[in-house]
N, C-alpha and C positions, 0 to 999 in steps of 0.2 A: 666738452667732451661731444655730447650730442650736435653742438653745431656746427663743430667740426667734417662729422662722419656725415648728414644731410650737404653739406658744402662742396665733399668731396663727393657725393653719388651726384650732385648737382652738377660739378664739374667730368666726372664721367658718362655721363646720360648726354649734355652738351659736346663732346667729343665724338659719340658716337651720332650725330646726329651729323657732325659736320665729314663724317669717316661716310656714312649714305652719300648722302649729297656728295661725294667728291668719285666713292665710285662710279654713281649714275652719271654723273659730268663725263669719267673717264671709261665708260660703259667695262666696267671690271666683268667677268665671266665668275660665276658664282665660285670655281675655284680659287682667285684673285682674291674676292669677299674674305674666303678660309681664312687664307694665308696674311692677310691685313688685319680682320678681324682681332687678332692674336695677339696683337701691339699694341691696345686697349683694353680687350679683356684675357690675363694668361690662363693657362692650363687649369682647370679643376675651380675658376669663376665665374658665374653662371649670368647667364644676360639677364632672366629676371630680377638680377640685383639693381637692375636701371633703366629697367620698361625697355630693352631692346627691339622686345616682338614689337609693342605700342610704337616705337618710335620708327620702324620700318614702315607695318599697314598705315602711319600716318604718311609718310611722305607716297607711299603708292598709291593714297586712294585721294591724292592731290586732285586729280581732273577728273571727267564722267566716267573714264574708265581707267582699271585699274592697269599701272605701269608693272608689266611683265615681269623686265628687269629687273625692280624693284622686289616683286616679289619673291623671284629667284633667289634674294640673298637669306630670304626669309625660312624659302624651303632647304638651303643649304646649311641656316642657325639650327632649322632643329633633329635634321639629320645628323649633325655633328653635335646634337646635342646643347647646343650653346643655350638656345632656349626651349625651355621643359610644352610638352602640350598643353597641358592646364593654364600657362600663359597664353599661348597664341589662343586658345579658346576663348578664355577670357575676354581678349582682347577684339576678335572674330564678333565677342557678342555684346559690344561697346558701339560698333555704328551702328546707327541711325540711319543714314540717308539710302530710306528704302527707294528716293523715287530714281537714282540714281542706278538703274538698272543694270549697265555692265559692270560695276564695281561686284554686285550683289553676285552677279553670274561668275564673276572670276572668283567672289570668296566661296561659292560654294564648290564651284570648281577644287577652289583648294585643300578645303574640306573635306572632301570627296578621296583626295592622294593621302591622308592619314587615318581617317575617322576609324579604320579596320583595325589600327594601329597605337590608338592613345593608349598611354603608360603612365609610368611615372619614375620616376628615377633618383628621388632622393627626397629625403625626411618634410623638409620643405614644401615640395609638390604636393607631398600627401594629403596635405592636409587641407590644399587647396583645388583640387582634382574634383572631385564630389561637387563643391560647388561651381564650378566652371564645367563641368557636363551641361550642369540644370541650365547656368546661362544661357548654351547654347540648346537647350532645347527650347526654351525661350524666344531665343530668336529666330529661331527657323518656323515655328509655330508664327509669330509674326509677319518675315519675311510674304509665309504661306499667305498668311490674312491679308499683306497689304495688295498685293500679288492677284489673289484672289478678287477685292476689292474694284484695283484700279487701274490694274496692267490688262484683264479678261476685255474688260468694255474697248480700252483704246489702243491696247496690241498684242491680240488676243494670242500673236506669233510667241511674241517675248516673255507673255503670261504664261500660258502654258508652260516652257522649256523652266521658268522658276518654280513654277507650280513641283514640274517633276522630280526635278534637283533638288527641292527641298523635302518633297516629299519622302524622296528616294534616301536621303538623309536622315530623316527622323528614324524614315522604317528599318536604316541600319543600326542605330543608336539602340532602339525599343525589341532589336533582337541578338544584341548582343549582350550575354549575361553581366561579362564586366562592365559593359555602361550602366545597364539598367541597375546592376547592385549602387554604382555610384550615385545614381540619378536617384535612389532607394534612400544611400545615406544624406543626399541632401534634401530630398524633402522630412529628413527627423532632423535636420540639422535648423533646415531655415523653413517650417512651414507656411507663412507669407508668400516668401518667392513661388510654392509650392501651389498655392491659390491663385496667383498669377496666372503660371500656366493653367492649371482649371481651368480659367476664368478663358481664358484664348483659347483654348481648346470648344468650348461651348460657342464665343463668338466664330471659331470658323463653321461648327456644325453649322451655326443656323447661318452665315452666308452662304454655305453648300445647300441648303435648302431654297434660301430663297434666290439665288442665282441660277436662272434658267439658262444662257448660254453655255453654261458648264459643267458637264456632267463628272463627277467626280470619281476615281477608280475606288472598286471596294477597298484598297489596304490602305485605303489615308484614312478610312474611319473605324479600323482594323487599330492602326497604329494607333490613334486620337483614343480608343477606350482604350489600348494598353498603359498610356500616360496617364491618364484619370485614375485606373482602377489598376494603383502601384500599390500594390498588396504582397508581403513575403511572400505569401502562398500560391500567387502568381506568377511573380516572378522568379522564384528560387525555391519550385517544390521539393519537398523532401516526402516523401509517399512511404510511409510502412506498412507492407504485407501481414496485415494479422497471419499467425500460425492456424495453419488448418484443424492441429488439436493442442488442447493446452493442459497440463493436469494439475494448474495450480491450484484452482477455484475448488478442487474436490480437496486437494491438503489441505487449503486453507481454512475452510470449513470445520473439517475435521479437527482439526488443532483451537479453532475459535469453541467448539459444542467441548469440546476436552476438557480445553482450559478454562473457561469461560461463558457455560451457554447462556446465563443467563445476563450476559452484556447488553449493555444498552442499544436502538439502534442503528445510533447515529456511528458510533465506533466499528462496528460490522457494515456495514454503509463508508465508511471511509475507506477499509480496506480494501472492501469490491472497487471502489471506487480509482484506487491506486490502479488494482492488479488491469481495470477498463483502461487508465491510462499509458502504463507504460507498455500495456502487450497491444494496444492501438484496436482496440474492440469496441466493437459499435454497441451501443444500450441492447437492442434485440439478442445479442452474441453474449453478453455478458449475461442478463434474462437466462437467457438458455445455458446457460453454463454450470450456473447458481443450480438451477433445477434439476440437469441430469448430476450433477454433485453430492445433492442430497440424495436421488434415488440410487445412488451409488451405494454409498456408507446407509441406507436404509435398507439394502438391498443384504450388506454385512452383518446389520445389526441383528437380522430377525431370528436369529437364534439363542439370543439371550432377552426375556422378556421386559428387564430393566432398561435394558441397552434400547431395545425395541420402541419399547414407549417414546424415552427421550427423544431417537430422532425422528418418530414421529409425528411427535407435539412441534418437532422443531421445524420440519418439513411442512407440514398441513398450515400450524397458527404462525408460526416466524418470521418465516420466507415471504409468506404475502404481505407483513406489516413491512420485509424492506423492500419490497417488489413495489408496494405505495408507498413509500418514503424516497426511493430513487426515482419512480416516476415524477412524483409532484415537487422533488426538486431540481430534477432536468431531464426530463421527458416530454415528449412532446402527444398533445392528443392528436385523434382523428379529426378529420373536416366533417364529420356527418356527426361526430359525439364526441361525447367528453371518455369512451371509452383508451386505452393505451393500444396506439398501434404498436407497436415494440414488444409487447407481451404478445398479442396475435401473434405476432412474427415467428417470436421464440418458441412456441407452442407447436408453430408450423415443422421451424428446425427440431424442435425433440420429439417430434413423429416420426424423421428418420430413424431414432434410435429403438426402432421394432424391438431386439432381445431385450437391452436392458430395463425395456417396459414392460415386456411380457416375463420376465423372473421376478417386478418387484410387485406386480398384477399380483402374482399365482400366491410368492409368498406374504401377501401383508391383504391378502383373501378380498380386494378391491381394486379399481381402476383407478387408478391412482392420479392420473392426468385430471381427473374429472372432481377428482377429492379436493385437489387443488388451484381447480378453477373455482368450484363451488368458494372457496374464502374470499378467493379474486373478485366475484360477480358482489358479496357481500360490500366489501372493499370500495366498489366501484372503477374498478382496474378494467373490466371486461365488461360484456355483459350478457344479457340472457342468452340471446340466438350463439354468441361464443360458445356457450355452452354446450349447446345443443350440437353444432355444426363440429366440436371434437368428439360430442358422445358420440355421434355417430361415424366418425371416425375409426374409434377406437372399441366400437360396442361388437363391433361383426368381428374382430381378433379376440375380446374378453372373451366366448363361446367357445373357441377353438380350445382357448387353454385347459391344459392339467392343470387339475384344485391339488395341491400339496397340501402334505400335513403339516401345518402349522406347531413350529418349535418353538415359538416366542408364546407372543397373544395369540389366543386362541379367539378367532374370530375375523370381521371387518376391522383394521385398525383404527380407521377415523372413526367410526364408533364407539368405541373406547375414548374416543378424546374428547366425543360428540357428549357422554355422559361424565367423563371427567371435569369440565369444565364450572357444570351448573353446582357437580360435589361440593370442589374446588370452595367457591362461592359461596354456600353455604355451609361448610366448614369454619371460614373467616367470622363469618356472622357472627354462628354460635360461639365461639369463642369472647366477641364480642359484646356476648351477652351475663349475666350473673348467674358465677358458678354455681350455688347452692342450689337453682334450677333448673340447670343443661346439664350436670356431671355426666347425668346415670345415661342419659340416651345422646352426649358427646361419648361418653366411653364403650358405650355398644356401637355408634359408628367405628371408633378411630377399628376396636374389635375386629369389625368384617372388612375393613379397607388393608388391615396389614395383615389377613388372614387370604387374603389373594392377589389378582395383580395393580389394584386399584391404589393402592400407595406410590407405587412406582409409576405410574399413569398420573397419579394428582401432582404427584414432586417434581414431574417431565413440565405440565402444562403449569405450574407453577412458575419454574425457572423459566423456559421461554417467555412468558408473558412478564416479566420481570416481579413476579408474586412472593418470589420465594424467602426476600430478608422479612416481608410483612406475617405471611405464614409463617414461620419461625419466632421471630421478636412474638406474638400471639399466641404461638403455644408452649413458650417461656411462661409467660404471665398466666398461662392455666395451666403450667407447673409448678408456679409458684404458690398458686389456691392451694392445688391439689395435696403439694407436702403443707402447707399450715392444715387443713380440713383434715387431712391424716396425723397431724398431730395430735390434736385434739384429745382431750378427754372423752374415750367412747365414742371413739371416728370408727366408722364401719370397716370392712378389709377393702369394700370396693370402692374407698378414696387410696388406700394405699396401692390400689392396683390401679387408678387410673395418674398417679404421682410414676409408678413403673412403668406403665405403657407410654408416657408423654414423653420422660424421659430417655428411652430408649430410640425412640422415633427422632426424636432430638440429636441425641448421640448418632443415630446412624446417619443422617442426613452432614448432619458437620465430617465424621467421615468420609463423605461422596462430595461433598461438596466444598469442604473446606472453613478455617477459623472465621473466611471473610461474609458468613453468613448471618455472622451474628455483628451487635451493634459494638463497637470499636468500646465504649464508655459504661456498655450493659454489667452491671452489678449485681444481678439474679445469682440463686444458688448455682443454678446449673453454670451460669457463663464465666461465675469464676473456677467452678473445679475443673470447665474445658483447661482456662487458662494456667490451672496449679499444676493438672494431670493429666491432661491425655495429651498425646504424643502428638506432634503435629506436621504436618506434610514429613513422615517416616523419621522424626526424630523425636527421641524419647526423651523422656523429663527424665533425670535423678530422682533414684527410690529413696533415697534421706531425705530430699525433699517435699514427694509427695507425701509422706508419713510422718512430716515435722509439725503438724496445725492436730495432729492427733493426742486424745487428752487417754493419758494410758489408764486411769484408773477407768474410766467405759469400757473400753479396751480387754481390759483384765475379766468386766462384767461379763461382756459380749463370750468372751472366752468361756467363761462358765457356762453361760447358758447354753452354750454351743455343744458341752463337753456331757452335757444331762443327754442318756438316751433317750425322755422322753421331753426331749426342749418341746415346748410352744413358745414364738413370739407372743402371743397372743397373753401370756402368763406374767409379761416383763414391764417392767415401766422404763424400758428404751423406745425413746421416740423414733420415727424414721429418719429424719433427721441425724441421730445420735447413729446409729444405725452405718449411715453411709457416711459417715465423714470418719469413724473408727474401723471401715473395712479393712481397709490398705496394711493398718496395723495386727487387724486380726490376723490375714491372710501371712503375712509376714510371719508371723508367730508360729502359727501354727505349719507355716514352713517350715523354720528353725527347729520347733521341736520333734518332729519328722524325722528330720537330719539328724539329729541323738538320741531318734530311736527313744520317747516320751510317747509319740503316738503310735499307733501301724495304719496299715493301710486301711483297713475299715473305718478306725478314728475317723484319719480325714477326709474318706467318703462321704461319710457320715455327715461331720458337719459341714464339709461346700455343700452336697444336696440341699443345708438345712438354710442356709446361705437366698442357694438359688430360689426355693420353696418361697422362702419366703416374701424374695423381692427381687428379679430377674435381674434386674441394673444395680442389684450387690456384687453378681458375678461379675459383672461388665467392669465395676470401681476394681475387686480383687485383683482381674486379669489386665488391668494396666499395671496396677503394682507387680505383675510379674513378668508381664512382659519389662519392663523396664529393670526387673532384676535377671532376666534370660538376655537382656542385651548387656549386660555390664560383666559377666561371670562369662568361665569356660570350662571346655572339657566337661567330666560326669556330672560336675554341678549343677549344670543347666534339667539333667534326667527329671529330676523329684519335681520345680514347678512348671515342665511340662505334660507330666501325668495330671500335676492339678490341674490347668485349663485344659489338656483331653478329658477332666469327671466332668469338670462347666459345661464342654459341648456332648456328656451324656445323653441321646434321643431321652425323652422322658417315658417315665415307666406307666401300665395301664392306670395302676392306682396314682398317681398325679396327675394323669390326666384327667381323673371320676371325681379326684376332690377338689383340686384347684381349680377354681374358674378362670378360663381363657389363657391358661397354663401356654397352649400349646401355642397359640402366637406368640405370647410373650416369649420364651426358648426361643423360636424361630427366628424373632427379631435379633435377642440374645446374640445366639449363634453364629448369625451370621455380624455380627459388630467382633466377638471374639475372633473370628476364625481372621477378620482383615489385620486384625493387632497383631497376631500372632504370625502370618505370613511377615510383617515388617522385617520380625526379629528371628523368622527361622523359616526364610521361604524355603519351598519343596522343592528336591529336586527335578530337574525339565531335561529331556532333550531339548535342541533346536528345532525340531520341529514342533514344538509347543511353545516352545518359546513366547511367543505371541500371542496365547492364551491366554497368559495373567493379565489382568487387567489395575488390577491395584498395588500401589506400593513404590519404594525408590529402592527395595532391595533386593537384588538377584544373588544368588550364586556362581554365576557364568560373569565372567574380567569383563567389564566396560566397553571394551573395543570388541570381543565377541557378541556382544547386545547389540553394538552400530550396526558391526557386519550380518546379523543373522535380520534384523530390521533392511539394511539393503537389499538383502537376499530374496527376501519376501517383494520389497518393490521390483527387483528386477524377473519375480518370475507372474507377481499379478501388471505390473504394468503403474500398480499407481500405489499409495497410502492406504494401508487395510485401517481399520481404526482402532483392531487392538495395538495396533505399530504405535496410535497416535502414544500411549503411555509409557510406552518403552524411551521413546524421545523426551517425554517429560521429565523423564527419569535420570536420566544420561544428562541432560542438561543444570539439573540441578545440581546433579552427583558431580559433576566433574568442573560446571563453570561454561562459559562462552568462548572463551580462549580452548579449552579441548574439544567445546564442540565444535565449534568451526571449523578450526584447525581440519580434524579427520571425513566431518562431512565435502570439504573443499578434496580432501586426497580421493575420497573415494569418489566425488563425483568427477576429477580429472583422469579417475581410473578408467572411463569411455573412450572408445573410438571413435564412434558411430554417430551421426549430426542428432540425429533422432534421441539417442542414448542420452546422449549429454542434455537435450531440451527439457525433455523428463529431469534429469536428475535437478536444472538450475531450477525447473519450478519448485517442486518437493523442497527440495532444500528453503529456497525462498520460503514458502509454508511453513518449512517451522524453524525457519529464526524467526516468525512471527509470536512464538513463545517468548520472545523477550527481544523484540525487533532493534531498539536502542541499543544494548548492550549488545548484541550479536554482532548488529554495523561496525558498532565498535572494534569489536576486536576484528574485524575483518580486515578495517583501512589500521589499525594502529600495530597487529601484530602478524595476520599471517599474508596479504597483500607485499608487505615490506621483502618477508620472507623471498617469496616468488621471485622479486625484481631483484633483489641482491643478494640473495643465496644461488653460485652457480650451478648447484646441485639440482637444486629445487627448479631454477631460472629453463634447464630444460625440457620442464614441459611445458613453459608458455611457447605451445606451438596449432597451427592452426588445426582442428580447431578448436582447440580445448582452449585456446589462449582467448578467443572469441568470447566460449563461455563462461571465462572468468571478468573476463570483463564489463558482462550481460547482468550476471550475476552481483557483481560491486553496485552498477548502476542499479539493479532492482532496490538493492537494500539503500542504495544514498535515497531515492527518492520515501520510502515505506517508513524508512525514520521520520525522516523530513515531517512525509502527511501526518506519522504520529506525533511528533510535535507542537504540527500546527494543532491538531486535535485534542492535545493535552491541555494548549492555551485555551480555544473554544469550549471546553468542558467545563473550564472552571469556573467555579461559582453555579453551577446552572444543576447542581447535587440537588436534590431536596428530602428530608430523612421524611422516610414511609409514614415516621407517625403522623406526620404533621396532614398527611393526606389518605388517611385510613378510610374514607367515605369514597372516595376519588378507585383507590386501590380497589376494597371490594363489589366495585361495580364488576356486571359481567363483563370480555372481553371485548363482546361485540360494539356495547356503549363505549368502551376505552377507545378501539378503534377509530369511532365517529366521531367523540370528542377528539382526538390526535389530529383527526383529518384538519378539523378546524380550527385548529393552533399551530399553523408550521411555522417557528420561531426562522425560516431562511437559516440553521446554522449548518447547513448542508450547500448554500449558497455556492461555496468557490469549486467545490466538485464541478459545476456546470464547463464545458469544452471551452478553453481559452480564457477563460474567467483572468479577469486580472487580480496577483497577490502581492501587490503596492503592499511597504511595511512590515510585512513578513522578511523575520531575519533568521539565519542560521544561529542556532541555541550551542552552549555546549553542551555532551564531547563532539558532538558532529564535526563541529565548526573546524576545530582546533586539532583532531583526525583529518579533515579536506586537505589547512594547511600544510599537515605535514606529508603527506600525499600526494600534494604539487609541488612541493619544495624539492621531492624523491623526483618526479617524472621530468623536473628544468634539468636534474643531473644526467638521467636517463633520455633522456627525447630523442638522442643522436647527433653530436658534435659533431661539425667540420662534414655530413654528410652522411656518416657512420648508420647502416641499419642493420640495429638488434633484436633479439626477440622482444626484448622492452620495450623499442620502439614502437614494432607492432600493435602488443598490446596497449601501451598510451593513446596507441591511436584508436585501438578499438574501445579502450574506453569512454572517447570522448566521443567518439560515434553512438555508441548505446545509451548516452548522457544525455545527446540530447536528442535523438529519437524516443526514447521513458520517458525524457523530463518534460520534453514541448517546451514551452512558456514558464518552465518550474528551473531547464536548464542554466540559464544566468545565474541565478541564484546559486546553485549549484560550484557552477564553477569561477563566482568573483574575485578568489582568493588567487587563482591560478598565476604563477608569474608569466609578467609578458612576455619572455624569448622565448614559454616551453611551444606555440603554438609553430612559429618563423620555426625553429630550429628543427620542426615535423615535416613543414611545407618542405624545407632543401633537402631534407631524408626521403618525403615519401609524396613529392610531386601529384605523380600519376591519383595518388589515392584522394586526392582532397577536391575538391565543388565550390561555385560560388555561393548554392545553397548552407553548404556545412560551416560556411565561416560565417554568412550571415549571421547567421544564429547561436555561434559561440560568445556573444559580446552583445549584453545590454547597450542597444542601441538607441536607448533613451536618454541615454547620459553622454557625454562630449567623451569621455575616456574609453567609453564603448564606441564611437564611430571612430574614432582616431584610431585605435589598435583592429579595427576592423577595416580598413581606408589601407591600414598600411601592409595586412593581412594579403588584403584580393589585389594590391600592386606586385606584393612578393609573388602570387602567384602567377600573376600576368607575364610578369617577366621570367620568369622560367619556363612557361608557356610559348611566348614569343622567340625563346631563345632557340638560335642553330642546335638540328640535331648533330 
């Protein structure tokens, strides 16, 4: 069969050659040629199959000059689509008789007639056109080089003519975006031929320098430079103008500090670099936005001491580490020294935010810029001279500032951090020592820090420096020792109080920071109690489960002693462990007895006060059961357990304060813990104006949609995400799940009509999604976008500028989820147990930073701009979500040139994928059906350009280059189509 086809082809080729000879002998016109060629090649059959262009040129170039009659046949065949541009270019490029100057001149003239209209009209032509363009460029360079070497000296006039024609054609090619794109595809497809082109360019440049008789025009140097610098960013620039104002960084950092302030440096750096990439920020702009975001949130936090301590620690201790980490991985050093030029530029930009700096300085009683710079100087990111320079810039304005009365931390905020760092180090070291030698002094230290704002500051410092789990683990061990010591015969009351105090501090930490601060496999008394009894993320335990392990005999003894009017625990044989393990059942019995009338109000008050006086943690444990019970019952039944909670919260009397050691400090901590537990089961009634001030728990009397609207109204008013609103946002996600959360946030976003409002909303919603970016992205792609694409009512909202905003948010989320997936993969195996590194973790933070400087593992190396991410693959569920979305696109892209709102949305989506993804775009688009883009080009030809198409595909693969060539040719044909 193959032999027969070959013989047929040979026969046809012979017939064509004979026809060419006959036409020449009989002097046919090109019209006659067009009529007679159809006898051999019927309509629809390409002459490329039988090398028609080759046959014609062979006959035309027999003599020393080109046969213009035969050349006219080739022109007619090209114009009537009998032969392709690609075949003609390839055949011309094979002509190597450069000594035939007249033939070369004729070929150059012929090329000039059609070079601006080169395209292709068939699938077979698409695959060879790129190679043909590369070949003709190499041929033109060879013509130029030969003419420069031979003709300039022997025949200057003819040589000058050939040089001008060949350089003009080369200039036309490199200034045609279509031909440049085809040449770029050829470079990717055949690097060896491109190297030949580069080599020939270098030879020409050398020859021009050596040839004194000929002065080459400047245009040839520019042309050669363009050919050698065949980079996609040069030939098809795709410039993204960064937004002048962004709201994403502030909201993202607020969400991060809320959800996990102790998150490691790499994870937050990853998220920030994702924002940098999708927004097109410079590194200096990113630094400026990070610092500005922290100052905005620090200003919001200034009315509450604990919140202010956390934000101050994050701003002045953690952010310098993040900046140093980013600088070490993708920053550049100044030429004069090792300092970061981007950081200096960022502070120059920050100085323009004078109103913000003024209010933050006033509320925190310090020069915030200088406090931040001092930390950066210690990390060798900036120099002392920069500190002096910026100090001079701000000190004149600081003098004029009105000093506001602080409502949070009293005094310069950085001073609290300076004192807290060595205190934290001292506490960690003390907890490593012998309990019997240190328990007295340690207890006194705890009482001092609990009675002031120092505990909040120490916990904030421990959190941002990643030492909170270490602090908790050592405090748990100390609590265990205290429990054993308090259970010994003849143990002093101070040991009981040490157990009480450490337990309360641990309980408060778990309430504020979550059960994640505990060891997953911890088996201590406190950790077991937390897992068995303590509510987690607002979810209460079953009250019957809490009392399951109680010993009824001990419960009876406990109640009997509590019933005595002159009761004193010192006179019993009950150990603290027995009291604690059974107090839940005791509280249950007291409640039921009160409900049945067996106990009076005075009896209940006396018994509860006795518990609290013995150990405040007994009141906490009893309140856990009461809150669990309140959560289960309804109506008037809740009144008595609520009254019992309120009795625990009664301020201590003067007698109690005088007789019981450090009772004020312990009851203060106890009341704080019980209040938070009570809020989870019985939130107070608040107006919408005060809804944002409550920062704890998942429970609210407002319907969840009203809560969301209150957050949104607050964002409209302020223009940014307030730190108090982040708690409500997190509770909404935990309560309703990602699908409801995403659906309603998209609905609120699309309710805006102006571009500025839409951009702000998209930024803040993206930051909110970072609470659970992978699941929120899945909800967006799998559930929300299909509704807007296929639901006729919702698709009406896909108009501009809302459609572009939704497309932008979708692209943002996809790359954020992809980066999170990459980060999770990189971080696996990097975790280390804090017990194995106690010596390091107990070291001062400044020493830790120096150690971190010298031990970079390069784990952030892929953040650098343009870094290859070969080997990275899409993981589930992101991959299946994208496949489903792209299948929807193929159905809606605009069949038969129809334009719908969905068509425009799909185009906007692809635009933002390219803009935001850059080198990662092809990874996301790899599963897109091949017919989607051609369909869009037919529907929206004016919206497409060469640079966009080149970035849609992975040009390192044959399949990607093939699809790109197809779309480039389609767009070219639509542009050449007559109006």
